[in-house]
C-alpha positions as CSV (number, residue, x, y, z in Angstrom):
1,X,-85.0,-28.9,2.3
2,X,-82.9,-30.0,5.2
3,X,-83.9,-30.8,8.6
4,X,-82.4,-27.6,9.9
5,X,-84.6,-25.4,7.4
6,X,-86.5,-22.8,9.6
7,X,-90.2,-22.4,8.9
8,X,-92.1,-19.2,10.2
9,X,-95.6,-19.7,11.4
10,X,-98.2,-17.0,12.5
11,X,-99.9,-18.5,15.6
12,X,-103.6,-18.2,16.0
13,X,-106.0,-19.6,18.7
14,X,-109.3,-21.2,18.0
15,X,-111.6,-22.6,20.8
16,X,-108.4,-22.5,23.1
17,X,-106.2,-24.6,20.7
18,X,-103.1,-23.0,19.0
19,X,-102.8,-23.4,15.3
20,X,-100.1,-22.3,13.0
21,X,-100.4,-20.8,9.4
22,X,-97.3,-20.5,7.4
23,X,-96.4,-16.8,7.6
24,X,-95.9,-16.4,3.7
25,X,-99.5,-17.4,3.3
26,X,-100.7,-14.7,5.5
27,X,-101.6,-11.4,3.5
28,X,-103.6,-9.5,6.4
29,X,-104.8,-9.7,10.0
30,X,-108.0,-7.8,10.7
31,X,-109.9,-7.1,13.7
32,X,-113.8,-7.3,14.2
33,X,-115.6,-7.5,10.9
34,X,-119.0,-6.7,9.4
35,X,-120.0,-9.7,7.2
36,X,-122.5,-9.7,4.6
37,X,-124.5,-13.1,4.3
38,X,-124.2,-15.4,1.3
39,X,-127.2,-17.2,0.6
40,X,-127.0,-20.8,-0.1
41,X,-123.3,-20.9,1.0
42,X,-121.9,-24.0,2.7
43,X,-122.3,-23.7,6.5
44,X,-118.5,-22.9,6.9
45,X,-118.9,-19.9,4.9
46,X,-119.8,-17.2,7.6
47,X,-120.3,-14.4,4.9
48,X,-118.2,-12.1,2.8
49,X,-116.6,-8.5,3.4
50,X,-115.2,-5.8,1.1
51,X,-111.5,-5.5,1.8
52,X,-109.9,-2.5,0.0
53,X,-112.3,-3.1,-3.1
54,X,-111.8,-6.9,-3.2
55,X,-114.8,-9.2,-2.2
56,X,-113.5,-11.6,0.4
57,X,-115.1,-14.8,1.5
58,X,-115.1,-15.4,5.2
59,X,-114.5,-19.1,6.5
60,X,-115.7,-20.0,10.1
61,X,-112.7,-22.3,10.8
62,X,-114.6,-23.4,14.0
63,X,-117.2,-25.0,12.0
64,X,-114.8,-26.3,9.3
65,X,-112.9,-28.0,12.2
66,X,-116.2,-29.1,14.1
67,X,-115.5,-27.0,17.2
68,X,-118.1,-25.3,19.2
69,X,-119.3,-21.8,18.1
70,X,-117.9,-18.8,19.7
71,X,-119.6,-16.8,22.3
72,X,-121.8,-14.0,20.8
73,X,-119.8,-11.4,22.5
74,X,-116.7,-12.8,21.3
75,X,-115.7,-10.4,18.5
76,X,-112.8,-12.5,17.2
77,X,-110.3,-11.6,14.5
78,X,-109.6,-12.7,11.0
79,X,-106.5,-13.7,9.1
80,X,-106.6,-13.1,5.3
81,X,-104.9,-15.7,3.1
82,X,-105.0,-16.5,-0.6
83,X,-106.1,-19.7,-2.3
84,X,-106.4,-20.4,-6.0
85,X,-105.8,-16.6,-6.7
86,X,-108.8,-15.5,-4.5
87,X,-108.6,-14.0,-1.0
88,X,-110.2,-15.8,2.0
89,X,-110.8,-14.5,5.4
90,X,-110.4,-17.3,8.2
91,X,-112.4,-16.2,11.3
92,X,-110.3,-17.1,14.4
93,X,-110.5,-16.1,18.0
94,X,-107.0,-14.3,18.4
95,X,-103.5,-13.9,16.7
96,X,-100.4,-14.8,18.7
97,X,-97.0,-14.5,17.7
98,X,-94.7,-15.5,14.8
99,X,-92.9,-18.6,15.6
100,X,-89.7,-19.9,13.8
101,X,-89.4,-23.6,14.1
102,X,-87.1,-26.1,12.6
103,X,-88.6,-28.6,10.0
104,X,-87.0,-31.4,11.9
105,X,-89.2,-30.9,15.1
106,X,-92.4,-31.3,13.2
107,X,-94.2,-34.4,13.9
108,X,-96.7,-36.3,12.2
109,X,-100.5,-35.8,13.2
110,X,-101.3,-38.3,16.2
111,X,-103.5,-40.9,15.5
112,X,-106.0,-39.9,18.0
113,X,-106.3,-36.5,16.4
114,X,-110.0,-35.7,15.0
115,X,-110.3,-36.7,11.4
116,X,-111.3,-33.2,10.4
117,X,-108.3,-31.8,11.7
118,X,-105.8,-34.6,10.5
119,X,-107.2,-33.7,6.8
120,X,-106.1,-30.1,7.1
121,X,-102.9,-30.4,9.1
122,X,-99.5,-31.1,7.9
123,X,-98.4,-31.9,11.4
124,X,-97.7,-30.6,14.9
125,X,-95.0,-28.9,16.9
126,X,-94.6,-29.5,20.7
127,X,-94.2,-26.2,22.4
128,X,-93.4,-25.4,26.1
129,X,-97.1,-25.2,26.9
130,X,-99.1,-26.9,24.3
131,X,-99.4,-28.5,20.8
132,X,-99.3,-26.3,17.7
133,X,-101.3,-27.8,15.1
134,X,-100.0,-26.6,11.5
135,X,-102.7,-25.8,9.2
136,X,-102.5,-26.6,5.5
137,X,-104.5,-23.6,3.9
138,X,-104.9,-25.4,0.6
139,X,-106.7,-28.4,2.4
140,X,-108.5,-26.2,4.7
141,X,-110.1,-24.3,1.8
142,X,-110.4,-27.3,-0.6
143,X,-114.1,-27.6,0.2
144,X,-114.7,-23.9,-1.0
145,X,-113.2,-24.6,-4.3
146,X,-114.9,-28.0,-4.7
147,X,-118.5,-26.5,-3.7
148,X,-118.3,-23.6,-5.9
149,X,-116.9,-25.6,-8.9
150,X,-120.2,-27.9,-8.5
151,X,-122.4,-24.7,-8.6
């Protein structure tokens, strides 16, 4: 991959922070959801939903990243991604636009970034107004695989 390679990211907002998800990993964008509780699930698991006949585990990204809970009246949205052949719904506040960014502008995570964020981020882009934290879906969802494998 050369420095001029362009990567496309779907931007999402969670607790006022903009994150980027590689566009090729996004399967669906959903509005407000009715979730079914999953007993004994890790705290990051908000529940499950039925998406066209498939059971999808919903991950509360706020909890995963140590962010404050959303307001009760905030319906939120969801981005569906796949991890190890299973669909996961990432609960977010809102979806923005698709940004095309060159690989040479990707910076390393700052040393001051929260450890939980560093663990799931492949780096940051500086946009005109704010930082775009690039999420690595594999790392974000690794806790789900390890916790289900232990069960």
